N, CA, C and O of each residue as an XYZ file, in Angstrom:
784
protein
N      22.696   -122.505   -105.917
C      23.397   -122.982   -107.207
C      24.003   -124.307   -106.935
O      24.631   -124.452   -105.886
N      23.881   -125.280   -107.762
C      24.462   -126.613   -107.625
C      25.900   -126.530   -107.879
O      26.401   -125.540   -108.411
N      26.623   -127.631   -107.479
C      28.030   -127.627   -107.702
C      28.348   -127.596   -109.199
O      29.243   -126.861   -109.615
N      27.651   -128.361   -109.997
C      27.904   -128.408   -111.440
C      27.683   -127.031   -112.098
O      28.375   -126.636   -113.036
N      26.649   -126.306   -111.533
C      26.408   -124.974   -112.205
C      27.504   -124.023   -111.917
O      27.561   -122.955   -112.527
N      28.412   -124.364   -110.988
C      29.441   -123.385   -110.615
C      30.776   -123.865   -111.267
O      31.845   -123.375   -110.900
N      30.712   -124.826   -112.236
C      31.943   -125.377   -112.728
C      31.941   -125.402   -114.262
O      30.992   -125.846   -114.910
N      33.096   -124.883   -114.822
C      33.377   -124.997   -116.242
C      34.276   -126.237   -116.534
O      35.303   -126.420   -115.881
N      33.909   -127.023   -117.449
C      34.757   -128.201   -117.903
C      35.803   -127.650   -118.845
O      35.466   -126.844   -119.712
N      37.034   -128.039   -118.718
C      38.149   -127.615   -119.569
C      38.770   -128.888   -120.140
O      39.325   -129.707   -119.407
N      38.665   -129.039   -121.465
C      39.357   -130.174   -122.163
C      40.752   -129.668   -122.640
O      40.856   -128.736   -123.437
N      41.798   -130.315   -122.123
C      43.144   -129.949   -122.525
C      43.524   -130.650   -123.800
O      43.769   -131.855   -123.838
N      43.564   -129.844   -124.849
C      43.907   -130.394   -126.172
C      45.007   -129.641   -126.822
O      45.148   -129.667   -128.044
N      45.815   -128.948   -126.009
C      46.708   -128.008   -126.487
C      48.147   -128.537   -126.791
O      49.024   -127.785   -127.217
N      48.343   -129.834   -126.557
C      49.702   -130.371   -126.743
C      50.026   -130.680   -128.164
O      49.194   -130.500   -129.053
N      51.244   -131.152   -128.395
C      51.704   -131.426   -129.715
C      51.643   -132.901   -130.148
O      51.957   -133.228   -131.293
N      51.264   -133.731   -129.283
C      51.021   -135.156   -129.590
C      52.331   -135.808   -130.085
O      52.321   -136.582   -131.043
N      53.453   -135.486   -129.420
C      54.799   -135.937   -129.926
C      54.891   -137.439   -129.973
O      55.465   -138.010   -130.900
N      54.298   -138.109   -128.925
C      54.443   -139.554   -128.809
C      53.516   -140.279   -129.857
O      53.612   -141.489   -130.063
N      52.641   -139.492   -130.488
C      51.818   -140.106   -131.488
C      52.232   -139.577   -132.894
O      51.461   -139.631   -133.852
N      53.424   -139.089   -132.964
C      53.932   -138.629   -134.294
C      53.543   -137.232   -134.677
O      53.465   -136.899   -135.860
N      53.288   -136.383   -133.644
C      52.999   -134.972   -133.869
C      51.625   -134.695   -134.360
O      51.374   -133.662   -134.980
N      50.683   -135.648   -134.082
C      49.274   -135.389   -134.566
C      48.518   -134.752   -133.454
O      49.011   -134.754   -132.327
N      47.371   -134.214   -133.681
C      46.498   -133.620   -132.711
C      45.727   -134.828   -132.128
O      44.937   -135.458   -132.830
N      45.957   -135.131   -130.884
C      45.438   -136.404   -130.333
C      43.982   -136.339   -130.172
O      43.309   -137.347   -130.389
N      43.418   -135.191   -129.796
C      41.945   -135.104   -129.566
C      41.117   -135.416   -130.850
O      39.947   -135.789   -130.768
N      41.748   -135.256   -132.012
C      41.039   -135.474   -133.261
C      41.347   -136.894   -133.861
O      40.891   -137.235   -134.953
N      42.099   -137.657   -133.135
C      42.378   -138.968   -133.682
C      41.210   -139.919   -133.448
O      40.690   -139.961   -132.333
N      40.781   -140.673   -134.432
C      39.593   -141.471   -134.337
C      39.813   -142.625   -133.382
O      40.858   -143.276   -133.403
N      38.806   -142.875   -132.533
C      38.692   -144.057   -131.666
C      37.259   -144.650   -131.953
O      36.237   -144.032   -131.654
N      37.256   -145.849   -132.535
C      35.883   -146.425   -132.871
C      35.092   -145.460   -133.680
O      33.931   -145.175   -133.386
N      35.769   -144.919   -134.774
C      35.129   -144.044   -135.760
C      34.716   -142.635   -135.270
O      34.013   -141.938   -136.001
N      35.106   -142.214   -134.125
C      34.757   -140.909   -133.642
C      36.038   -140.298   -133.030
O      36.761   -140.981   -132.304
N      36.312   -139.016   -133.323
C      37.469   -138.294   -132.619
C      37.383   -138.517   -131.120
O      36.292   -138.516   -130.549
N      38.519   -138.705   -130.485
C      38.639   -138.869   -129.081
C      38.005   -137.753   -128.291
O      37.448   -137.973   -127.216
N      38.094   -136.535   -128.837
C      37.507   -135.364   -128.026
C      35.918   -135.605   -127.878
O      35.316   -135.190   -126.888
N      35.285   -136.290   -128.907
C      33.868   -136.467   -128.813
C      33.500   -137.467   -127.644
O      32.474   -137.306   -126.983
N      34.321   -138.437   -127.434
C      34.107   -139.335   -126.253
C      34.260   -138.593   -124.980
O      33.470   -138.794   -124.057
N      35.305   -137.683   -124.874
C      35.573   -136.921   -123.709
C      34.375   -136.013   -123.433
O      33.865   -135.953   -122.315
N      33.943   -135.314   -124.471
C      32.817   -134.423   -124.315
C      31.512   -135.099   -123.807
O      30.751   -134.571   -122.997
N      31.344   -136.240   -124.330
C      30.095   -136.994   -124.019
C      30.095   -137.264   -122.527
O      29.027   -137.206   -121.918
N      31.218   -137.553   -121.903
C      31.352   -137.880   -120.465
C      31.442   -136.637   -119.615
O      30.962   -136.638   -118.482
N      32.049   -135.564   -120.128
C      32.256   -134.365   -119.384
C      31.099   -133.487   -119.263
O      30.832   -132.964   -118.181
N      30.327   -133.273   -120.411
C      29.283   -132.315   -120.520
C      28.224   -132.436   -119.480
O      27.797   -131.421   -118.931
N      27.767   -133.645   -119.173
C      26.636   -133.771   -118.191
C      27.096   -133.398   -116.707
O      26.261   -133.222   -115.819
N      28.395   -133.294   -116.499
C      28.973   -133.060   -115.186
C      29.146   -131.531   -114.803
O      29.354   -131.160   -113.648
N      29.042   -130.703   -115.869
C      29.449   -129.288   -115.683
C      28.432   -128.331   -116.374
O      27.579   -128.729   -117.167
N      28.599   -127.053   -116.005
C      27.625   -126.077   -116.626
C      27.930   -125.783   -118.060
O      27.026   -125.655   -118.886
N      29.264   -125.671   -118.379
C      29.734   -125.344   -119.707
C      31.132   -125.907   -119.915
O      31.842   -126.344   -119.009
N      31.449   -125.849   -121.192
C      32.789   -126.494   -121.608
C      33.601   -125.462   -122.430
O      33.105   -124.724   -123.281
N      34.893   -125.498   -122.081
C      35.909   -124.753   -122.926
C      36.907   -125.804   -123.367
O      37.256   -126.708   -122.608
N      37.370   -125.671   -124.629
C      38.316   -126.519   -125.226
C      39.666   -125.729   -125.393
O      39.716   -124.717   -126.092
N      40.726   -126.214   -124.745
C      42.024   -125.524   -124.897
C      42.767   -126.253   -126.071
O      43.101   -127.435   -125.987
N      43.004   -125.472   -127.170
C      43.647   -126.030   -128.270
C      44.547   -124.974   -128.875
O      44.244   -123.782   -128.826
N      45.635   -125.408   -129.433
C      46.613   -124.492   -130.080
C      46.742   -124.763   -131.605
O      47.429   -124.015   -132.300
N      46.142   -125.740   -132.082
C      46.099   -126.089   -133.493
C      44.719   -126.595   -133.815
O      43.987   -126.993   -132.909
N      44.340   -126.595   -135.069
C      43.095   -126.981   -135.572
C      41.846   -126.467   -134.674
O      40.881   -127.166   -134.362
N      42.048   -125.135   -134.327
C      41.036   -124.536   -133.500
C      39.665   -124.499   -134.216
O      38.637   -124.614   -133.548
N      39.627   -124.345   -135.534
C      38.395   -124.306   -136.227
C      37.675   -125.673   -136.146
O      36.451   -125.734   -136.023
N      38.451   -126.746   -136.216
C      37.793   -128.088   -136.041
C      37.214   -128.305   -134.695
O      36.122   -128.856   -134.562
N      37.958   -127.863   -133.641
C      37.443   -127.975   -132.324
C      36.173   -127.063   -132.100
O      35.244   -127.420   -131.375
N      36.201   -125.902   -132.750
C      35.066   -124.913   -132.676
C      33.704   -125.563   -133.141
O      32.616   -125.185   -132.707
N      33.859   -126.529   -134.022
C      32.635   -127.101   -134.592
C      31.788   -127.831   -133.529
O      30.613   -128.125   -133.748
N      32.424   -128.116   -132.364
C      31.612   -128.783   -131.295
C      30.778   -127.807   -130.579
O      29.986   -128.216   -129.731
N      30.887   -126.520   -130.850
C      29.926   -125.566   -130.338
C      30.391   -124.994   -128.927
O      29.594   -124.404   -128.197
N      31.628   -125.182   -128.606
C      32.131   -124.707   -127.323
C      33.265   -123.692   -127.576
O      33.960   -123.810   -128.585
N      33.466   -122.725   -126.711
C      34.596   -121.764   -126.917
C      35.855   -122.548   -126.951
O      36.000   -123.542   -126.241
N      36.806   -122.099   -127.798
C      38.126   -122.634   -127.943
C      39.139   -121.606   -127.456
O      39.200   -120.515   -128.023
N      39.938   -121.903   -126.432
C      40.891   -121.004   -125.897
C      42.270   -121.477   -126.152
O      42.582   -122.609   -125.781
N      43.159   -120.681   -126.775
C      44.568   -121.062   -126.999
C      45.400   -120.526   -125.852
O      45.029   -119.617   -125.110
N      46.570   -121.174   -125.766
C      47.543   -120.746   -124.709
C      47.963   -119.335   -124.891
O      48.183   -118.912   -126.026
N      48.088   -118.579   -123.844
C      48.704   -117.266   -123.944
C      50.273   -117.387   -123.805
O      51.044   -116.583   -124.329
N      50.639   -118.391   -123.101
C      52.101   -118.737   -122.926
C      52.520   -119.406   -124.091
O      51.975   -120.473   -124.373
N      53.515   -118.887   -124.904
C      53.933   -119.553   -126.106
C      54.746   -120.831   -125.941
O      55.202   -121.195   -124.857
N      54.893   -121.475   -127.071
C      55.776   -122.678   -127.117
C      55.290   -123.974   -126.468
O      56.054   -124.734   -125.873
N      53.963   -124.188   -126.614
C      53.358   -125.389   -126.109
C      53.916   -125.684   -124.737
O      54.638   -126.657   -124.520
N      53.546   -124.790   -123.805
C      54.115   -124.873   -122.440
C      53.594   -125.908   -121.560
O      54.070   -126.025   -120.430
N      52.608   -126.714   -121.991
C      52.096   -127.838   -121.215
C      50.802   -127.494   -120.608
O      50.207   -126.444   -120.848
N      50.347   -128.501   -119.739
C      48.919   -128.377   -119.223
C      48.674   -127.154   -118.390
O      47.548   -126.657   -118.360
N      49.685   -126.640   -117.707
C      49.459   -125.409   -116.878
C      49.152   -124.216   -117.789
O      48.378   -123.345   -117.390
N      49.716   -124.142   -118.971
C      49.404   -123.057   -119.889
C      47.963   -123.275   -120.377
O      47.299   -122.279   -120.664
N      47.452   -124.452   -120.489
C      46.095   -124.772   -120.917
C      45.123   -124.379   -119.744
O      44.075   -123.775   -119.972
N      45.494   -124.728   -118.547
C      44.743   -124.451   -117.406
C      44.679   -122.845   -117.232
O      43.610   -122.311   -116.935
N      45.741   -122.168   -117.409
C      45.732   -120.721   -117.392
C      44.698   -120.137   -118.343
O      43.866   -119.305   -117.979
N      44.797   -120.636   -119.631
C      43.844   -120.148   -120.639
C      42.368   -120.410   -120.192
O      41.488   -119.566   -120.359
N      42.155   -121.596   -119.630
C      40.739   -121.937   -119.197
C      40.282   -121.106   -118.073
O      39.120   -120.699   -118.038
N      41.216   -120.807   -117.069
C      40.756   -120.064   -115.912
C      40.463   -118.619   -116.280
O      39.597   -117.968   -115.695
N      41.253   -118.108   -117.324
C      40.926   -116.732   -117.806
C      39.712   -116.602   -118.592
O      39.234   -115.491   -118.822
N      39.158   -117.738   -119.042
C      38.013   -117.713   -119.995
C      36.694   -117.985   -119.321
O      35.653   -118.025   -119.977
N      36.726   -118.180   -117.966
C      35.440   -118.518   -117.279
C      35.258   -117.573   -116.138
O      36.214   -117.068   -115.550
N      33.962   -117.336   -115.827
C      33.565   -116.538   -114.612
C      33.102   -117.479   -113.443
O      32.709   -117.022   -112.370
N      33.171   -118.778   -113.709
C      32.589   -119.681   -112.709
C      33.690   -119.891   -111.507
O      34.857   -119.527   -111.653
N      33.274   -120.427   -110.467
C      34.183   -120.556   -109.267
C      35.105   -121.717   -109.442
O      36.163   -121.745   -108.814
N      34.737   -122.761   -110.331
C      35.672   -123.875   -110.405
C      35.931   -124.168   -111.895
O      35.136   -123.773   -112.748
N      37.006   -124.838   -112.199
C      37.326   -125.371   -113.516
C      37.678   -126.927   -113.288
O      38.500   -127.269   -112.438
N      37.061   -127.750   -114.028
C      37.303   -129.198   -113.990
C      38.133   -129.534   -115.265
O      37.651   -129.424   -116.392
N      39.419   -129.953   -115.024
C      40.251   -130.215   -116.215
C      40.250   -131.714   -116.512
O      40.297   -132.544   -115.604
N      40.196   -132.040   -117.813
C      40.444   -133.402   -118.251
C      41.242   -133.372   -119.604
O      41.104   -132.427   -120.381
N      42.022   -134.355   -119.849
C      42.792   -134.382   -121.105
C      41.948   -134.936   -122.283
O      40.989   -135.684   -122.092
N      42.328   -134.556   -123.432
C      41.574   -134.866   -124.705
C      41.738   -136.332   -125.041
O      40.970   -136.862   -125.843
N      42.763   -137.038   -124.422
C      43.118   -138.371   -124.868
C      42.686   -139.436   -123.754
O      43.253   -140.527   -123.703
N      41.708   -139.102   -122.899
C      41.193   -140.090   -121.912
C      39.686   -140.282   -122.124
O      38.881   -139.748   -121.362
N      39.315   -141.020   -123.126
C      37.948   -141.065   -123.503
C      37.045   -141.806   -122.556
O      35.837   -141.842   -122.787
N      37.571   -142.411   -121.482
C      36.753   -143.258   -120.586
C      36.689   -142.578   -119.199
O      36.492   -143.268   -118.198
N      36.846   -141.277   -119.120
C      36.924   -140.582   -117.820
C      35.654   -140.869   -116.988
O      34.595   -141.090   -117.574
N      35.725   -140.873   -115.691
C      34.636   -141.208   -114.757
C      33.438   -140.365   -114.944
O      33.586   -139.160   -115.147
N      32.196   -140.928   -114.889
C      30.948   -140.103   -114.933
C      30.823   -139.282   -113.638
O      30.182   -138.231   -113.641
N      31.413   -139.735   -112.560
C      31.253   -139.052   -111.375
C      32.521   -138.267   -110.853
O      32.720   -138.008   -109.666
N      33.344   -137.927   -111.889
C      34.561   -137.282   -111.627
C      34.326   -135.931   -110.827
O      34.886   -135.708   -109.754
N      33.521   -135.121   -111.393
C      33.148   -133.876   -110.798
C      32.615   -134.053   -109.346
O      33.090   -133.425   -108.400
N      31.673   -134.882   -109.242
C      30.952   -135.017   -107.903
C      32.024   -135.330   -106.735
O      32.078   -134.733   -105.660
N      32.819   -136.323   -107.132
C      33.750   -136.825   -106.079
C      34.877   -135.722   -105.803
O      35.211   -135.450   -104.650
N      35.417   -135.132   -106.865
C      36.358   -134.052   -106.629
C      35.790   -132.877   -105.844
O      36.415   -132.355   -104.921
N      34.581   -132.478   -106.242
C      33.955   -131.347   -105.593
C      33.739   -131.641   -104.095
O      34.084   -130.807   -103.258
N      33.179   -132.800   -103.747
C      32.896   -133.110   -102.391
C      34.233   -133.016   -101.491
O      34.252   -132.472   -100.387
N      35.279   -133.581   -102.074
C      36.566   -133.579   -101.359
C      37.169   -132.254   -101.257
O      37.836   -131.940   -100.271
N      36.941   -131.393   -102.325
C      37.463   -130.040   -102.354
C      36.760   -129.172   -101.251
O      37.374   -128.380   -100.536
N      35.402   -129.406   -101.186
C      34.608   -128.599   -100.172
C      35.035   -129.044    -98.727
O      35.258   -128.222    -97.839
N      35.134   -130.381    -98.556
C      35.469   -130.803    -97.261
C      36.847   -130.344    -96.722
O      37.023   -130.105    -95.528
N      37.786   -130.238    -97.635
C      39.119   -129.742    -97.237
C      39.379   -128.239    -97.464
O      40.432   -127.705    -97.117
N      38.406   -127.613    -98.039
C      38.574   -126.217    -98.500
C      39.884   -126.073    -99.244
O      40.686   -125.180    -98.972
N      40.090   -127.035   -100.252
C      41.306   -127.088   -101.007
C      41.304   -126.095   -102.177
O      40.245   -125.726   -102.685
N      42.419   -125.697   -102.567
C      42.587   -124.943   -103.833
C      42.308   -125.795   -105.036
O      41.801   -125.356   -106.068
N      42.678   -127.066   -104.837
C      42.735   -128.026   -106.008
C      42.462   -129.369   -105.438
O      42.985   -129.742   -104.388
N      41.588   -130.140   -106.179
C      41.324   -131.640   -105.883
C      41.785   -132.329   -107.061
O      41.440   -131.954   -108.182
N      42.583   -133.364   -106.862
C      43.079   -134.122   -107.979
C      42.810   -135.657   -107.780
O      42.872   -136.186   -106.670
N      42.518   -136.305   -108.888
C      42.210   -137.771   -108.911
C      43.455   -138.546   -108.698
O      44.544   -138.128   -109.092
N      43.295   -139.718   -108.051
C      44.423   -140.536   -107.638
C      43.994   -141.983   -107.762
O      42.895   -142.314   -107.320
N      44.842   -142.914   -108.371
C      44.630   -144.325   -108.227
C      45.854   -145.000   -107.739
O      46.936   -144.804   -108.291
N      45.719   -145.798   -106.711
C      46.860   -146.350   -106.068
C      47.716   -145.272   -105.550
O      47.238   -144.382   -104.846
N      49.067   -145.318   -105.894
C      49.949   -144.292   -105.412
C      50.118   -143.096   -106.353
O      50.842   -142.133   -106.095
N      49.377   -143.240   -107.487
C      49.590   -142.308   -108.554
C      48.549   -141.200   -108.692
O      47.387   -141.481   -108.985
N      48.923   -140.028   -108.499
C      48.000   -138.870   -108.820
C      47.896   -138.712   -110.317
O      48.815   -139.086   -111.045
N      46.839   -138.187   -110.771
C      46.543   -137.912   -112.145
C      46.339   -136.375   -112.267
O      45.204   -135.897   -112.254
N      47.448   -135.616   -112.387
C      47.364   -134.123   -112.293
C      46.452   -133.397   -113.330
O      45.977   -132.284   -113.106
N      46.250   -134.063   -114.420
C      45.355   -133.290   -115.389
C      43.913   -133.648   -115.173
O      43.086   -133.152   -115.938
N      43.532   -134.431   -114.244
C      42.189   -134.667   -113.814
C      42.028   -133.955   -112.501
O      42.260   -134.545   -111.446
N      41.608   -132.609   -112.541
C      41.612   -131.900   -111.301
C      40.504   -130.891   -111.334
O      40.091   -130.404   -112.386
N      40.039   -130.595   -110.147
C      39.093   -129.569   -109.957
C      39.749   -128.335   -109.219
O      40.137   -128.425   -108.055
N      39.848   -127.216   -109.941
C      40.708   -126.105   -109.558
C      39.739   -124.877   -109.238
O      38.836   -124.553   -110.009
N      39.987   -124.261   -108.108
C      39.252   -123.010   -107.832
C      39.846   -121.905   -108.710
O      41.063   -121.761   -108.830
N      38.947   -121.136   -109.314
C      39.465   -120.090   -110.138
C      40.227   -118.964   -109.465
O      40.904   -118.158   -110.103
N      40.092   -118.947   -108.183
C      40.790   -117.856   -107.356
C      42.231   -118.088   -107.410
O      42.969   -117.181   -107.026
N      42.753   -119.237   -107.856
C      44.215   -119.461   -107.916
C      44.887   -118.856   -109.181
O      46.101   -118.955   -109.360
N      44.055   -118.227   -110.051
C      44.584   -117.670   -111.299
C      45.801   -116.735   -111.088
O      46.827   -116.955   -111.732
N      45.735   -115.714   -110.228
C      46.886   -114.847   -110.084
C      48.109   -115.653   -109.602
O      49.238   -115.314   -109.956
N      47.917   -116.634   -108.862
C      49.008   -117.348   -108.359
C      49.668   -118.188   -109.453
O      50.893   -118.248   -109.560
N      48.816   -118.841   -110.270
C      49.296   -119.554   -111.442
C      50.028   -118.601   -112.441
O      51.097   -118.924   -112.957
N      49.443   -117.487   -112.674
C      49.982   -116.473   -113.554
C      51.457   -116.113   -113.141
O      52.350   -116.016   -113.982
N      51.653   -115.927   -111.830
C      52.933   -115.515   -111.210
C      53.856   -116.709   -111.447
O      55.010   -116.487   -111.812
N      53.448   -117.901   -111.272
C      54.265   -119.122   -111.394
C      54.758   -119.277   -112.841
O      55.917   -119.615   -113.080
N      53.834   -119.017   -113.824
C      54.206   -119.160   -115.153
C      55.103   -118.023   -115.650
O      56.016   -118.246   -116.444
N      54.835   -116.800   -115.175
C      55.692   -115.714   -115.526
C      57.078   -115.843   -115.000
O      58.024   -115.312   -115.582
N      57.222   -116.565   -113.872
C      58.514   -116.885   -113.302
C      59.267   -118.023   -114.004
O      60.360   -118.418   -113.598
N      58.648   -118.528   -115.060
C      59.353   -119.665   -115.840
C      58.895   -121.051   -115.377
O      59.320   -122.073   -115.915
N      58.042   -121.062   -114.395
C      57.568   -122.453   -113.957
C      56.679   -123.090   -114.954
O      55.784   -122.440   -115.493
N      56.905   -124.407   -115.236
C      56.117   -125.163   -116.152
C      55.626   -126.501   -115.597
O      54.657   -127.050   -116.122
N      56.265   -127.049   -114.541
C      56.000   -128.336   -114.085
C      54.735   -128.271   -113.219
O      54.630   -127.463   -112.296
N      53.795   -129.136   -113.544
C      52.523   -129.194   -112.831
C      52.680   -129.557   -111.375
O      51.989   -129.007   -110.517
N      53.609   -130.505   -111.075
C      53.812   -131.017   -109.735
C      54.401   -129.864   -108.897
O      54.041   -129.687   -107.734
N      55.276   -129.117   -109.485
C      55.931   -127.966   -108.748
C      54.935   -126.962   -108.325
O      55.024   -126.419   -107.224
N      53.883   -126.667   -109.258
C      52.883   -125.717   -108.937
C      51.991   -126.221   -107.838
O      51.675   -125.506   -106.887
N      51.571   -127.523   -107.988
C      50.681   -128.089   -107.040
C      51.279   -128.045   -105.604
O      50.558   -127.906   -104.616
N      52.629   -128.171   -105.534
C      53.296   -128.221   -104.274
C      53.097   -126.890   -103.507
O      53.251   -126.850   -102.286
N      52.765   -125.834   -104.212
C      52.612   -124.508   -103.546
C      51.130   -124.267   -103.214
O      50.812   -123.157   -102.789
N      50.232   -125.191   -103.372
C      48.781   -125.004   -103.116
C      48.285   -125.978   -102.026
O      48.968   -126.932   -101.655
N      47.134   -125.707   -101.558
C      46.376   -126.640   -100.684
C      45.642   -127.653   -101.600
O      44.640   -127.323   -102.235
N      46.175   -128.901   -101.647
C      45.756   -129.926   -102.599
C      45.162   -131.027   -101.798
O      45.714   -131.381   -100.756
N      43.995   -131.627   -102.248
C      43.526   -132.807   -101.677
C      43.513   -133.884   -102.820
O      43.065   -133.590   -103.928
N      43.991   -135.093   -102.553
C      44.054   -136.203   -103.538
C      42.827   -137.057   -103.245
O      42.551   -137.378   -102.089
N      42.084   -137.427   -104.300
C      40.825   -138.151   -104.168
C      40.984   -139.520   -104.848
O      41.210   -139.611   -106.054
N      40.854   -140.606   -104.015
C      41.083   -141.911   -104.576
C      39.912   -142.318   -105.489
O      38.745   -142.099   -105.166
N      40.256   -142.906   -106.617
C      39.403   -143.489   -107.631
C      39.808   -144.919   -107.957
O      39.732   -145.343   -109.110
N      40.235   -145.656   -106.950
C      40.765   -147.032   -107.199
C      39.681   -147.953   -107.738
O      39.974   -148.977   -108.354
N      38.430   -147.584   -107.503
C      37.299   -148.432   -108.065
C      37.064   -148.075   -109.493
O      36.267   -148.753   -110.141
N      37.683   -147.081   -110.035
C      37.524   -146.692   -111.470
C      38.878   -146.488   -112.189
O      38.998   -145.659   -113.091
N      39.875   -147.255   -111.769
C      41.283   -147.051   -112.256
C      41.339   -147.002   -113.768
O      42.104   -146.236   -114.353
N      40.484   -147.864   -114.416
C      40.632   -147.922   -115.925
C      40.156   -146.632   -116.577
O      40.572   -146.315   -117.692
N      39.310   -145.902   -115.917
C      38.772   -144.664   -116.441
C      39.874   -143.618   -116.719
O      39.626   -142.674   -117.469
N      40.995   -143.747   -116.178
C      42.054   -142.761   -116.381
C      43.109   -143.201   -117.445
O      44.160   -142.589   -117.632
N      42.748   -144.260   -118.088
C      43.601   -144.695   -119.297
C      43.689   -143.547   -120.239
O      42.665   -143.016   -120.667
N      44.936   -143.128   -120.591
C      45.059   -142.207   -121.634
C      45.837   -142.763   -122.826
O      46.694   -143.633   -122.675
N      45.523   -142.248   -124.005
C      46.044   -142.835   -125.235
C      47.038   -141.889   -125.796
O      46.717   -140.838   -126.350
N      48.372   -142.336   -125.616
C      49.450   -141.464   -125.978
C      50.094   -141.938   -127.356
O      50.677   -141.120   -128.067
N      49.987   -143.160   -127.686
C      50.663   -143.634   -128.848
C      49.793   -144.356   -129.786
O      48.731   -144.795   -129.346
N      50.109   -144.544   -131.053
C      49.261   -145.262   -131.960
C      48.939   -146.693   -131.535
O      47.856   -147.235   -131.757
N      49.998   -147.276   -130.887
C      49.796   -148.677   -130.359
C      48.694   -148.719   -129.313
O      47.863   -149.627   -129.298
N      48.704   -147.683   -128.407
C      47.653   -147.700   -127.373
C      46.302   -147.464   -128.050
O      45.290   -148.030   -127.636
N      46.288   -146.647   -129.064
C      45.005   -146.436   -129.800
C      44.474   -147.681   -130.337
O      43.296   -148.012   -130.205
N      45.418   -148.414   -130.988
C      44.983   -149.755   -131.628
C      44.527   -150.740   -130.517
O      43.588   -151.504   -130.736
N      45.147   -150.731   -129.388
C      44.808   -151.645   -128.265
C      43.334   -151.342   -127.798
O      42.530   -152.233   -127.523
N      43.062   -149.991   -127.736
C      41.659   -149.651   -127.277
C      40.638   -149.898   -128.282
O      39.478   -150.162   -127.965
N      41.070   -149.813   -129.587
C      40.111   -150.217   -130.691
C      39.743   -151.686   -130.524
O      38.582   -152.069   -130.665
N      40.769   -152.518   -130.216
C      40.511   -153.975   -130.168
C      39.728   -154.321   -128.944
O      39.047   -155.346   -128.937
N      39.785   -153.510   -127.885
C      39.032   -153.779   -126.712
C      37.551   -153.504   -126.854
O      36.756   -153.878   -125.992
N      37.183   -152.851   -127.942
C      35.812   -152.415   -128.098
C      34.812   -153.546   -128.106
O      33.611   -153.307   -128.232
C-alpha cells in the first residue's frame, strides 16, 4: 500500500471566520471560485480520500462529494476539535490536515511530511518555514485519537499545548514558503485577487 493510500486528507473549515466578519472562509470566492475548491484541487491528488470538517453550511460543502464531519466538541473549539472529528471519521493510518483558507498549499506536502514522519517514527509531522511551524499543516497518525480525546475532555484547546505532549517532527518548507499563505481577512483576499 502506498503512503497516499494510507492517508485521508482533512480540510479544516469548521471555524467562525471572525477576522473576515463572521463568514465561512472556505466558501469565500477567490478568482471566482470558493477557496475550498482551490484547496481540494491541490489536496486530492496527494491522498486516498478527503473529509471536510465544517460546522456551518454543511450542505454546501457536501456538494463537493466528500463526507462532511462536524465537531463533536461544542462551541467552535478550534482546529483540534476539527482534527478529532476527522480522526474519528477515517479508518486509514494517517490524516493530513490543511486549512480551508490556504489555496496555494504545496503539491508535495504529503510526500515530505510522510517521509519525515516515517524516518522519525513521529506521532505527528508538521510543516515549518523559517522559525515558524504551521500547526494546521500536519500529518497525524490516527493512533493518537484516544490521546487527543483525553486532552479535549480535560478542557485542552491549544494546538501547541497538545503537540508538546507528542513525538513531533518539524519539516522545513523554506523553498515553498508562499504556499502557506492563508487568507484571514477581506484585505488579504483582495491582495491575492490582485496577484492573480
